[in-house]
PyMOL commands that place a pseudoatom at each C-alpha (Angstrom):
pseudoatom trace, name=CA, resn=MET, resi=1, chain=A, elem=C, hetatm=0, pos=[10.012, 39.048, 111.462]
pseudoatom trace, name=CA, resn=ARG, resi=2, chain=A, elem=C, hetatm=0, pos=[12.593, 36.935, 109.836]
pseudoatom trace, name=CA, resn=PRO, resi=3, chain=A, elem=C, hetatm=0, pos=[15.711, 36.219, 112.076]
pseudoatom trace, name=CA, resn=GLY, resi=4, chain=A, elem=C, hetatm=0, pos=[18.374, 38.178, 111.199]
pseudoatom trace, name=CA, resn=VAL, resi=5, chain=A, elem=C, hetatm=0, pos=[16.057, 41.395, 110.468]
pseudoatom trace, name=CA, resn=LEU, resi=6, chain=A, elem=C, hetatm=0, pos=[16.618, 42.369, 113.888]
pseudoatom trace, name=CA, resn=ALA, resi=7, chain=A, elem=C, hetatm=0, pos=[20.206, 42.367, 113.986]
pseudoatom trace, name=CA, resn=VAL, resi=8, chain=A, elem=C, hetatm=0, pos=[20.720, 43.785, 110.600]
pseudoatom trace, name=CA, resn=SER, resi=9, chain=A, elem=C, hetatm=0, pos=[18.060, 46.434, 111.728]
pseudoatom trace, name=CA, resn=LEU, resi=10, chain=A, elem=C, hetatm=0, pos=[20.361, 47.116, 114.904]
pseudoatom trace, name=CA, resn=GLY, resi=11, chain=A, elem=C, hetatm=0, pos=[23.332, 47.284, 112.241]
pseudoatom trace, name=CA, resn=VAL, resi=12, chain=A, elem=C, hetatm=0, pos=[21.897, 50.121, 110.514]
pseudoatom trace, name=CA, resn=ALA, resi=13, chain=A, elem=C, hetatm=0, pos=[20.435, 52.256, 113.216]
pseudoatom trace, name=CA, resn=LEU, resi=14, chain=A, elem=C, hetatm=0, pos=[24.412, 52.364, 114.479]
pseudoatom trace, name=CA, resn=SER, resi=15, chain=A, elem=C, hetatm=0, pos=[25.203, 53.337, 111.436]
pseudoatom trace, name=CA, resn=ILE, resi=16, chain=A, elem=C, hetatm=0, pos=[22.762, 56.245, 111.612]
pseudoatom trace, name=CA, resn=LEU, resi=17, chain=A, elem=C, hetatm=0, pos=[23.258, 57.131, 115.170]
pseudoatom trace, name=CA, resn=ILE, resi=18, chain=A, elem=C, hetatm=0, pos=[27.127, 56.824, 115.165]
pseudoatom trace, name=CA, resn=GLY, resi=19, chain=A, elem=C, hetatm=0, pos=[28.304, 57.302, 111.370]
pseudoatom trace, name=CA, resn=PRO, resi=20, chain=A, elem=C, hetatm=0, pos=[28.985, 54.561, 108.669]
pseudoatom trace, name=CA, resn=GLY, resi=21, chain=A, elem=C, hetatm=0, pos=[32.574, 53.286, 109.117]
pseudoatom trace, name=CA, resn=THR, resi=22, chain=A, elem=C, hetatm=0, pos=[33.325, 53.409, 112.122]
pseudoatom trace, name=CA, resn=GLY, resi=23, chain=A, elem=C, hetatm=0, pos=[34.324, 50.080, 114.241]
pseudoatom trace, name=CA, resn=LEU, resi=24, chain=A, elem=C, hetatm=0, pos=[30.938, 50.160, 115.941]
pseudoatom trace, name=CA, resn=ALA, resi=25, chain=A, elem=C, hetatm=0, pos=[28.659, 50.487, 112.918]
pseudoatom trace, name=CA, resn=GLN, resi=26, chain=A, elem=C, hetatm=0, pos=[31.194, 47.621, 110.830]
pseudoatom trace, name=CA, resn=GLN, resi=27, chain=A, elem=C, hetatm=0, pos=[31.117, 45.359, 113.978]
pseudoatom trace, name=CA, resn=ALA, resi=28, chain=A, elem=C, hetatm=0, pos=[26.974, 45.127, 114.315]
pseudoatom trace, name=CA, resn=ASP, resi=29, chain=A, elem=C, hetatm=0, pos=[26.557, 44.486, 110.446]
pseudoatom trace, name=CA, resn=SER, resi=30, chain=A, elem=C, hetatm=0, pos=[28.854, 41.845, 110.640]
pseudoatom trace, name=CA, resn=ALA, resi=31, chain=A, elem=C, hetatm=0, pos=[26.934, 40.069, 113.206]
pseudoatom trace, name=CA, resn=ALA, resi=32, chain=A, elem=C, hetatm=0, pos=[24.016, 40.337, 111.557]
pseudoatom trace, name=CA, resn=ALA, resi=33, chain=A, elem=C, hetatm=0, pos=[25.142, 39.008, 108.409]
pseudoatom trace, name=CA, resn=PRO, resi=34, chain=A, elem=C, hetatm=0, pos=[24.119, 34.905, 107.793]
pseudoatom trace, name=CA, resn=PRO, resi=35, chain=A, elem=C, hetatm=0, pos=[27.348, 32.877, 107.453]
pseudoatom trace, name=CA, resn=GLY, resi=36, chain=A, elem=C, hetatm=0, pos=[29.657, 32.933, 104.486]
pseudoatom trace, name=CA, resn=ALA, resi=37, chain=A, elem=C, hetatm=0, pos=[27.503, 36.223, 103.090]
pseudoatom trace, name=CA, resn=PRO, resi=38, chain=A, elem=C, hetatm=0, pos=[29.903, 39.227, 102.513]
pseudoatom trace, name=CA, resn=PRO, resi=39, chain=A, elem=C, hetatm=0, pos=[29.933, 41.374, 105.242]
pseudoatom trace, name=CA, resn=GLY, resi=40, chain=A, elem=C, hetatm=0, pos=[28.383, 44.918, 104.616]
pseudoatom trace, name=CA, resn=GLY, resi=41, chain=A, elem=C, hetatm=0, pos=[26.736, 44.086, 101.758]
pseudoatom trace, name=CA, resn=PRO, resi=42, chain=A, elem=C, hetatm=0, pos=[24.304, 46.934, 100.183]
pseudoatom trace, name=CA, resn=PRO, resi=43, chain=A, elem=C, hetatm=0, pos=[22.218, 48.207, 102.198]
pseudoatom trace, name=CA, resn=GLY, resi=44, chain=A, elem=C, hetatm=0, pos=[18.528, 47.129, 101.918]
pseudoatom trace, name=CA, resn=ALA, resi=45, chain=A, elem=C, hetatm=0, pos=[19.933, 43.937, 100.527]
pseudoatom trace, name=CA, resn=PRO, resi=46, chain=A, elem=C, hetatm=0, pos=[18.609, 40.826, 102.022]
pseudoatom trace, name=CA, resn=PRO, resi=47, chain=A, elem=C, hetatm=0, pos=[20.856, 38.428, 103.388]
pseudoatom trace, name=CA, resn=ALA, resi=48, chain=A, elem=C, hetatm=0, pos=[23.039, 35.408, 101.545]
pseudoatom trace, name=CA, resn=PRO, resi=49, chain=A, elem=C, hetatm=0, pos=[21.390, 32.153, 101.874]
pseudoatom trace, name=CA, resn=PRO, resi=50, chain=A, elem=C, hetatm=0, pos=[23.172, 30.313, 104.004]
pseudoatom trace, name=CA, resn=PRO, resi=51, chain=A, elem=C, hetatm=0, pos=[24.633, 27.289, 102.235]
pseudoatom trace, name=CA, resn=ALA, resi=52, chain=A, elem=C, hetatm=0, pos=[22.751, 24.243, 101.503]
pseudoatom trace, name=CA, resn=ARG, resi=53, chain=A, elem=C, hetatm=0, pos=[22.481, 21.924, 104.720]
pseudoatom trace, name=CA, resn=LYS, resi=54, chain=A, elem=C, hetatm=0, pos=[24.273, 18.450, 103.997]
pseudoatom trace, name=CA, resn=ILE, resi=55, chain=A, elem=C, hetatm=0, pos=[22.765, 15.711, 103.886]
pseudoatom trace, name=CA, resn=PRO, resi=56, chain=A, elem=C, hetatm=0, pos=[23.027, 11.971, 103.904]
pseudoatom trace, name=CA, resn=GLY, resi=57, chain=A, elem=C, hetatm=0, pos=[22.291, 10.094, 100.281]
pseudoatom trace, name=CA, resn=ILE, resi=58, chain=A, elem=C, hetatm=0, pos=[21.834, 13.093, 98.531]
pseudoatom trace, name=CA, resn=ASN, resi=59, chain=A, elem=C, hetatm=0, pos=[24.554, 15.904, 98.642]
pseudoatom trace, name=CA, resn=ALA, resi=60, chain=A, elem=C, hetatm=0, pos=[26.839, 14.095, 101.403]
pseudoatom trace, name=CA, resn=GLU, resi=61, chain=A, elem=C, hetatm=0, pos=[27.762, 10.216, 101.764]
pseudoatom trace, name=CA, resn=ASP, resi=62, chain=A, elem=C, hetatm=0, pos=[25.615, 8.217, 103.727]
pseudoatom trace, name=CA, resn=PRO, resi=63, chain=A, elem=C, hetatm=0, pos=[26.934, 6.358, 106.366]
pseudoatom trace, name=CA, resn=PHE, resi=64, chain=A, elem=C, hetatm=0, pos=[23.838, 3.792, 106.568]
pseudoatom trace, name=CA, resn=PRO, resi=65, chain=A, elem=C, hetatm=0, pos=[23.027, 2.750, 103.053]
pseudoatom trace, name=CA, resn=LYS, resi=66, chain=A, elem=C, hetatm=0, pos=[20.708, -0.254, 104.055]
pseudoatom trace, name=CA, resn=ALA, resi=67, chain=A, elem=C, hetatm=0, pos=[19.006, 1.143, 105.974]
pseudoatom trace, name=CA, resn=CYS, resi=68, chain=A, elem=C, hetatm=0, pos=[17.900, -0.718, 109.702]
pseudoatom trace, name=CA, resn=VAL, resi=69, chain=A, elem=C, hetatm=0, pos=[21.021, -3.051, 109.000]
pseudoatom trace, name=CA, resn=SER, resi=70, chain=A, elem=C, hetatm=0, pos=[23.456, -0.756, 108.533]
pseudoatom trace, name=CA, resn=CYS, resi=71, chain=A, elem=C, hetatm=0, pos=[22.431, 0.975, 112.185]
pseudoatom trace, name=CA, resn=HIS, resi=72, chain=A, elem=C, hetatm=0, pos=[21.187, -1.492, 113.514]
pseudoatom trace, name=CA, resn=ILE, resi=73, chain=A, elem=C, hetatm=0, pos=[24.574, -3.416, 114.289]
pseudoatom trace, name=CA, resn=ASN, resi=74, chain=A, elem=C, hetatm=0, pos=[27.193, -4.767, 117.293]
pseudoatom trace, name=CA, resn=MET, resi=75, chain=A, elem=C, hetatm=0, pos=[29.024, -2.159, 118.729]
pseudoatom trace, name=CA, resn=PRO, resi=76, chain=A, elem=C, hetatm=0, pos=[31.512, -3.975, 121.313]
pseudoatom trace, name=CA, resn=GLU, resi=77, chain=A, elem=C, hetatm=0, pos=[33.618, -0.230, 121.754]
pseudoatom trace, name=CA, resn=GLN, resi=78, chain=A, elem=C, hetatm=0, pos=[30.317, 1.247, 123.363]
pseudoatom trace, name=CA, resn=LYS, resi=79, chain=A, elem=C, hetatm=0, pos=[29.116, -2.007, 124.723]
pseudoatom trace, name=CA, resn=LEU, resi=80, chain=A, elem=C, hetatm=0, pos=[25.910, -1.565, 123.083]
pseudoatom trace, name=CA, resn=ASP, resi=81, chain=A, elem=C, hetatm=0, pos=[25.064, -4.785, 120.664]
pseudoatom trace, name=CA, resn=THR, resi=82, chain=A, elem=C, hetatm=0, pos=[21.319, -3.243, 118.315]
pseudoatom trace, name=CA, resn=ARG, resi=83, chain=A, elem=C, hetatm=0, pos=[21.204, -5.994, 116.073]
pseudoatom trace, name=CA, resn=PHE, resi=84, chain=A, elem=C, hetatm=0, pos=[17.677, -7.230, 115.389]
pseudoatom trace, name=CA, resn=SER, resi=85, chain=A, elem=C, hetatm=0, pos=[18.711, -10.794, 116.186]
pseudoatom trace, name=CA, resn=THR, resi=86, chain=A, elem=C, hetatm=0, pos=[20.007, -9.479, 119.105]
pseudoatom trace, name=CA, resn=LEU, resi=87, chain=A, elem=C, hetatm=0, pos=[16.755, -7.333, 120.051]
pseudoatom trace, name=CA, resn=LEU, resi=88, chain=A, elem=C, hetatm=0, pos=[14.742, -10.106, 119.278]
pseudoatom trace, name=CA, resn=LYS, resi=89, chain=A, elem=C, hetatm=0, pos=[16.241, -12.539, 121.935]
pseudoatom trace, name=CA, resn=GLY, resi=90, chain=A, elem=C, hetatm=0, pos=[15.725, -10.178, 125.362]
pseudoatom trace, name=CA, resn=TRP, resi=91, chain=A, elem=C, hetatm=0, pos=[11.767, -8.934, 123.677]
pseudoatom trace, name=CA, resn=ALA, resi=92, chain=A, elem=C, hetatm=0, pos=[11.243, -12.624, 123.871]
pseudoatom trace, name=CA, resn=GLU, resi=93, chain=A, elem=C, hetatm=0, pos=[11.360, -12.058, 127.796]
pseudoatom trace, name=CA, resn=LYS, resi=94, chain=A, elem=C, hetatm=0, pos=[10.179, -8.884, 127.780]
pseudoatom trace, name=CA, resn=VAL, resi=95, chain=A, elem=C, hetatm=0, pos=[9.947, -5.711, 125.993]
pseudoatom trace, name=CA, resn=GLU, resi=96, chain=A, elem=C, hetatm=0, pos=[11.259, -2.731, 127.655]
pseudoatom trace, name=CA, resn=PRO, resi=97, chain=A, elem=C, hetatm=0, pos=[8.549, -0.618, 129.719]
pseudoatom trace, name=CA, resn=GLY, resi=98, chain=A, elem=C, hetatm=0, pos=[9.275, 2.535, 126.875]
pseudoatom trace, name=CA, resn=LEU, resi=99, chain=A, elem=C, hetatm=0, pos=[9.854, 0.146, 123.869]
pseudoatom trace, name=CA, resn=LEU, resi=100, chain=A, elem=C, hetatm=0, pos=[6.655, -0.945, 124.822]
pseudoatom trace, name=CA, resn=GLU, resi=101, chain=A, elem=C, hetatm=0, pos=[4.374, 2.513, 125.655]
pseudoatom trace, name=CA, resn=LYS, resi=102, chain=A, elem=C, hetatm=0, pos=[5.408, 3.401, 122.020]
pseudoatom trace, name=CA, resn=ALA, resi=103, chain=A, elem=C, hetatm=0, pos=[4.192, -0.133, 120.449]
pseudoatom trace, name=CA, resn=GLN, resi=104, chain=A, elem=C, hetatm=0, pos=[1.042, 0.425, 121.536]
pseudoatom trace, name=CA, resn=GLY, resi=105, chain=A, elem=C, hetatm=0, pos=[0.553, 3.647, 120.887]
pseudoatom trace, name=CA, resn=ALA, resi=106, chain=A, elem=C, hetatm=0, pos=[1.147, 2.670, 117.828]
pseudoatom trace, name=CA, resn=ALA, resi=107, chain=A, elem=C, hetatm=0, pos=[-1.648, -0.483, 117.655]
pseudoatom trace, name=CA, resn=PRO, resi=108, chain=A, elem=C, hetatm=0, pos=[-4.445, -1.110, 116.061]
pseudoatom trace, name=CA, resn=ALA, resi=109, chain=A, elem=C, hetatm=0, pos=[-7.525, -0.091, 118.073]
pseudoatom trace, name=CA, resn=GLY, resi=110, chain=A, elem=C, hetatm=0, pos=[-8.666, -2.965, 120.258]
pseudoatom trace, name=CA, resn=VAL, resi=111, chain=A, elem=C, hetatm=0, pos=[-5.349, -4.791, 120.670]
pseudoatom trace, name=CA, resn=THR, resi=112, chain=A, elem=C, hetatm=0, pos=[-3.504, -4.480, 123.780]
pseudoatom trace, name=CA, resn=LEU, resi=113, chain=A, elem=C, hetatm=0, pos=[0.352, -5.664, 123.402]
pseudoatom trace, name=CA, resn=GLN, resi=114, chain=A, elem=C, hetatm=0, pos=[1.585, -8.721, 125.670]
pseudoatom trace, name=CA, resn=GLY, resi=115, chain=A, elem=C, hetatm=0, pos=[4.897, -7.110, 126.692]
pseudoatom trace, name=CA, resn=LYS, resi=116, chain=A, elem=C, hetatm=0, pos=[6.844, -9.950, 124.749]
pseudoatom trace, name=CA, resn=HIS, resi=117, chain=A, elem=C, hetatm=0, pos=[7.742, -10.500, 121.006]
pseudoatom trace, name=CA, resn=PRO, resi=118, chain=A, elem=C, hetatm=0, pos=[7.376, -13.986, 119.485]
pseudoatom trace, name=CA, resn=ALA, resi=119, chain=A, elem=C, hetatm=0, pos=[9.839, -15.690, 117.997]
pseudoatom trace, name=CA, resn=ALA, resi=120, chain=A, elem=C, hetatm=0, pos=[10.778, -14.505, 114.118]
pseudoatom trace, name=CA, resn=THR, resi=121, chain=A, elem=C, hetatm=0, pos=[14.054, -15.029, 113.069]
pseudoatom trace, name=CA, resn=SER, resi=122, chain=A, elem=C, hetatm=0, pos=[13.126, -15.666, 109.884]
pseudoatom trace, name=CA, resn=ALA, resi=123, chain=A, elem=C, hetatm=0, pos=[12.431, -12.348, 110.083]
pseudoatom trace, name=CA, resn=LEU, resi=124, chain=A, elem=C, hetatm=0, pos=[16.161, -11.542, 109.745]
pseudoatom trace, name=CA, resn=LYS, resi=125, chain=A, elem=C, hetatm=0, pos=[17.429, -12.589, 106.446]
pseudoatom trace, name=CA, resn=ASP, resi=126, chain=A, elem=C, hetatm=0, pos=[15.170, -9.407, 105.175]
pseudoatom trace, name=CA, resn=ILE, resi=127, chain=A, elem=C, hetatm=0, pos=[14.410, -6.687, 107.374]
pseudoatom trace, name=CA, resn=PRO, resi=128, chain=A, elem=C, hetatm=0, pos=[12.645, -4.845, 107.249]
pseudoatom trace, name=CA, resn=ALA, resi=129, chain=A, elem=C, hetatm=0, pos=[10.444, -6.455, 105.094]
pseudoatom trace, name=CA, resn=GLY, resi=130, chain=A, elem=C, hetatm=0, pos=[10.459, -9.953, 106.932]
pseudoatom trace, name=CA, resn=CYS, resi=131, chain=A, elem=C, hetatm=0, pos=[9.403, -7.745, 109.830]
pseudoatom trace, name=CA, resn=VAL, resi=132, chain=A, elem=C, hetatm=0, pos=[6.589, -6.356, 107.436]
pseudoatom trace, name=CA, resn=LYS, resi=133, chain=A, elem=C, hetatm=0, pos=[4.649, -9.425, 107.219]
pseudoatom trace, name=CA, resn=CYS, resi=134, chain=A, elem=C, hetatm=0, pos=[3.150, -8.929, 110.302]
pseudoatom trace, name=CA, resn=HIS, resi=135, chain=A, elem=C, hetatm=0, pos=[3.253, -5.135, 110.813]
pseudoatom trace, name=CA, resn=GLY, resi=136, chain=A, elem=C, hetatm=0, pos=[1.718, -4.291, 107.964]
pseudoatom trace, name=CA, resn=GLU, resi=137, chain=A, elem=C, hetatm=0, pos=[-0.541, -1.533, 107.361]
pseudoatom trace, name=CA, resn=THR, resi=138, chain=A, elem=C, hetatm=0, pos=[-3.923, -3.608, 107.781]
pseudoatom trace, name=CA, resn=SER, resi=139, chain=A, elem=C, hetatm=0, pos=[-2.508, -5.387, 110.998]
pseudoatom trace, name=CA, resn=LYS, resi=140, chain=A, elem=C, hetatm=0, pos=[-4.404, -6.459, 113.265]
pseudoatom trace, name=CA, resn=LYS, resi=141, chain=A, elem=C, hetatm=0, pos=[-2.533, -8.163, 115.712]
pseudoatom trace, name=CA, resn=ALA, resi=142, chain=A, elem=C, hetatm=0, pos=[0.499, -6.276, 115.617]
pseudoatom trace, name=CA, resn=PRO, resi=143, chain=A, elem=C, hetatm=0, pos=[0.995, -2.140, 115.207]
pseudoatom trace, name=CA, resn=PRO, resi=144, chain=A, elem=C, hetatm=0, pos=[1.833, -1.796, 111.530]
pseudoatom trace, name=CA, resn=PHE, resi=145, chain=A, elem=C, hetatm=0, pos=[5.581, -0.571, 111.397]
pseudoatom trace, name=CA, resn=THR, resi=146, chain=A, elem=C, hetatm=0, pos=[5.679, 2.548, 109.787]
pseudoatom trace, name=CA, resn=ARG, resi=147, chain=A, elem=C, hetatm=0, pos=[3.166, 4.030, 112.771]
pseudoatom trace, name=CA, resn=MET, resi=148, chain=A, elem=C, hetatm=0, pos=[5.436, 1.633, 114.862]
pseudoatom trace, name=CA, resn=ILE, resi=149, chain=A, elem=C, hetatm=0, pos=[8.942, 3.018, 113.518]
pseudoatom trace, name=CA, resn=HIS, resi=150, chain=A, elem=C, hetatm=0, pos=[8.735, 6.516, 113.140]
pseudoatom trace, name=CA, resn=ARG, resi=151, chain=A, elem=C, hetatm=0, pos=[7.295, 6.927, 117.189]
pseudoatom trace, name=CA, resn=ILE, resi=152, chain=A, elem=C, hetatm=0, pos=[10.151, 4.563, 118.059]
pseudoatom trace, name=CA, resn=HIS, resi=153, chain=A, elem=C, hetatm=0, pos=[12.499, 6.427, 116.395]
pseudoatom trace, name=CA, resn=LEU, resi=154, chain=A, elem=C, hetatm=0, pos=[11.275, 10.479, 116.448]
pseudoatom trace, name=CA, resn=THR, resi=155, chain=A, elem=C, hetatm=0, pos=[9.675, 11.128, 120.130]
pseudoatom trace, name=CA, resn=GLY, resi=156, chain=A, elem=C, hetatm=0, pos=[11.150, 11.033, 123.303]
pseudoatom trace, name=CA, resn=GLY, resi=157, chain=A, elem=C, hetatm=0, pos=[13.780, 13.716, 122.172]
pseudoatom trace, name=CA, resn=ASP, resi=158, chain=A, elem=C, hetatm=0, pos=[16.935, 14.332, 124.548]
pseudoatom trace, name=CA, resn=SER, resi=159, chain=A, elem=C, hetatm=0, pos=[16.367, 10.558, 125.772]
pseudoatom trace, name=CA, resn=ASN, resi=160, chain=A, elem=C, hetatm=0, pos=[15.748, 9.012, 122.210]
pseudoatom trace, name=CA, resn=HIS, resi=161, chain=A, elem=C, hetatm=0, pos=[19.689, 7.538, 121.063]
pseudoatom trace, name=CA, resn=PHE, resi=162, chain=A, elem=C, hetatm=0, pos=[18.113, 8.258, 117.459]
pseudoatom trace, name=CA, resn=MET, resi=163, chain=A, elem=C, hetatm=0, pos=[17.427, 11.785, 118.153]
pseudoatom trace, name=CA, resn=THR, resi=164, chain=A, elem=C, hetatm=0, pos=[20.550, 12.383, 120.083]
pseudoatom trace, name=CA, resn=LEU, resi=165, chain=A, elem=C, hetatm=0, pos=[22.990, 9.811, 118.364]
pseudoatom trace, name=CA, resn=PHE, resi=166, chain=A, elem=C, hetatm=0, pos=[21.800, 10.579, 114.545]
pseudoatom trace, name=CA, resn=GLN, resi=167, chain=A, elem=C, hetatm=0, pos=[20.423, 13.948, 114.743]
pseudoatom trace, name=CA, resn=GLY, resi=168, chain=A, elem=C, hetatm=0, pos=[16.570, 12.482, 113.456]
pseudoatom trace, name=CA, resn=GLU, resi=169, chain=A, elem=C, hetatm=0, pos=[18.047, 11.902, 109.776]
pseudoatom trace, name=CA, resn=CYS, resi=170, chain=A, elem=C, hetatm=0, pos=[15.478, 10.604, 108.240]
pseudoatom trace, name=CA, resn=THR, resi=171, chain=A, elem=C, hetatm=0, pos=[17.751, 9.669, 105.511]
pseudoatom trace, name=CA, resn=HIS, resi=172, chain=A, elem=C, hetatm=0, pos=[19.454, 7.534, 107.852]
pseudoatom trace, name=CA, resn=CYS, resi=173, chain=A, elem=C, hetatm=0, pos=[15.991, 4.831, 106.811]
pseudoatom trace, name=CA, resn=HIS, resi=174, chain=A, elem=C, hetatm=0, pos=[14.837, 6.399, 103.439]
pseudoatom trace, name=CA, resn=LYS, resi=175, chain=A, elem=C, hetatm=0, pos=[16.629, 6.824, 100.325]
pseudoatom trace, name=CA, resn=LEU, resi=176, chain=A, elem=C, hetatm=0, pos=[15.327, 8.868, 97.341]
pseudoatom trace, name=CA, resn=ASP, resi=177, chain=A, elem=C, hetatm=0, pos=[16.573, 7.913, 93.981]
pseudoatom trace, name=CA, resn=PRO, resi=178, chain=A, elem=C, hetatm=0, pos=[17.582, 10.997, 92.106]
pseudoatom trace, name=CA, resn=ASN, resi=179, chain=A, elem=C, hetatm=0, pos=[16.419, 9.235, 88.988]
pseudoatom trace, name=CA, resn=THR, resi=180, chain=A, elem=C, hetatm=0, pos=[12.564, 9.699, 89.486]
pseudoatom trace, name=CA, resn=GLY, resi=181, chain=A, elem=C, hetatm=0, pos=[12.351, 10.901, 92.881]
pseudoatom trace, name=CA, resn=ALA, resi=182, chain=A, elem=C, hetatm=0, pos=[10.916, 7.854, 94.532]
pseudoatom trace, name=CA, resn=TRP, resi=183, chain=A, elem=C, hetatm=0, pos=[11.882, 7.284, 98.295]
pseudoatom trace, name=CA, resn=SER, resi=184, chain=A, elem=C, hetatm=0, pos=[12.076, 3.960, 99.455]
pseudoatom trace, name=CA, resn=VAL, resi=185, chain=A, elem=C, hetatm=0, pos=[13.467, 1.904, 102.690]
pseudoatom trace, name=CA, resn=PRO, resi=186, chain=A, elem=C, hetatm=0, pos=[15.857, -0.873, 101.584]
pseudoatom trace, name=CA, resn=SER, resi=187, chain=A, elem=C, hetatm=0, pos=[15.656, -4.136, 102.754]
pseudoatom trace, name=CA, resn=ALA, resi=188, chain=A, elem=C, hetatm=0, pos=[18.872, -6.620, 103.326]
pseudoatom trace, name=CA, resn=PRO, resi=189, chain=A, elem=C, hetatm=0, pos=[19.667, -9.541, 105.796]
pseudoatom trace, name=CA, resn=GLU, resi=190, chain=A, elem=C, hetatm=0, pos=[21.660, -8.945, 109.525]
pseudoatom trace, name=CA, resn=ASN, resi=191, chain=A, elem=C, hetatm=0, pos=[24.822, -7.908, 109.665]
for i in range(1, 191): cmd.bond("trace and resi %d" % i, "trace and resi %d" % (i + 1))
show_as sticks, trace
zoom trace
């Protein structure tokens, strides 16, 4: 049964049991209507569809037009520096276990990651294109970028700040060209 059908059926049943036009039946009909739908529509009519979801970069402002480098910034008010230059410095010493586990899960068969990221400062000039030089789809030594990034950003539920703070919104990274229908991920130097 579709969502709302039970509530609509309840409203119809109340109208039959206690009579149309009574406050109780009207409340049931109003409660069953989706947001934006006129209350008490014609009996048997399908509920009005909800308004379109606002999708950044599609039908709403894009707060992260440069994808990776628009999100990975220094946020001193939150005492959080997620710039890749800062992350790479830390990863040169040690990759935190949860992140290492996600990266290992995306690694090619037979590759065991060592828990440290090699120097990659040249990659900071063009992120993520610079990363793909080592993290390409056919890489035999590093996790492929797309598999690794999707595991990092889209798994872990409430313990993943991309899922909570950014709501896992795909268009923060993936950009649609409305003229061609093609998707891309922009690449730019770190801010």
